C-alpha positions in Angstrom: 0.0 0.0 0.0 1.3 3.5 -0.9 1.2 6.1 1.8 -0.5 9.5 1.1 2.8 11.3 1.3 4.3 9.0 -1.3 1.3 9.4 -3.6 1.4 13.2 -3.3 5.1 13.2 -4.0 4.5 11.1 -7.2 1.9 13.6 -8.4 4.2 16.6 -7.8 7.1 15.1 -9.7 7.5 16.6 -13.1 9.4 14.9 -15.8 12.0 16.7 -17.9 9.8 16.5 -21.0 6.9 18.1 -19.1 9.2 20.8 -17.8 10.5 21.8 -21.2 7.1 21.6 -22.8 5.6 23.9 -20.3 8.5 26.3 -20.5 8.3 26.4 -24.3 4.6 27.1 -24.1 5.1 30.0 -21.7 7.9 31.5 -23.8 5.9 31.1 -27.0 2.9 32.8 -25.4 5.0 35.7 -24.1 6.7 36.2 -27.5 3.4 36.0 -29.4 2.0 38.7 -27.1 5.0 40.9 -27.7 4.7 40.5 -31.4 1.0 41.3 -31.5 1.3 44.2 -29.1 1.9 46.8 -31.8 -0.8 45.4 -34.0 -3.4 45.6 -31.2 -2.7 49.3 -30.5 -2.7 50.3 -34.1 -6.0 48.5 -35.0 -8.4 51.2 -34.0 -12.2 50.8 -34.4 -13.6 49.2 -37.5 -15.4 51.5 -39.9 -19.1 50.6 -40.3 -20.3 49.4 -43.7 -22.7 51.7 -45.5 -25.4 49.1 -45.9 -24.8 47.8 -42.4 -24.2 44.2 -43.6 -21.4 42.2 -45.2 -19.3 43.4 -48.1 -20.1 40.3 -50.2 -22.8 37.7 -50.1 -21.7 34.6 -48.2 -21.0 31.6 -50.5 -19.7 28.9 -48.1 -22.2 26.1 -47.7 -20.1 23.8 -45.5 -17.1 24.0 -43.1 -14.6 21.3 -42.4 -13.0 21.7 -39.0 -9.7 19.8 -38.5 -8.2 19.4 -35.0 -4.8 17.7 -35.0 -3.4 17.4 -31.6 0.4 17.4 -31.6 2.6 17.3 -34.6 3.5 14.7 -37.2 5.2 11.6 -36.0 9.0 11.6 -35.9 9.3 7.9 -36.6 10.4 7.2 -40.2 
């Protein structure tokens, strides 16, 4: 039987892969925010369309949504 302290310690342990993954995600988020900072301030308010609707009539009839978790396999 595993004690509560041992089980808690096992939950708190972070592998090297998890550490680097979380660090990369944090750095990527910070750099993306820095890159988008200038664009957000320069955007301003959108101008209203004269007719109050869309510029063109919508033509799309269907949408295909692809969600691909992770990247391509590295095994060749």
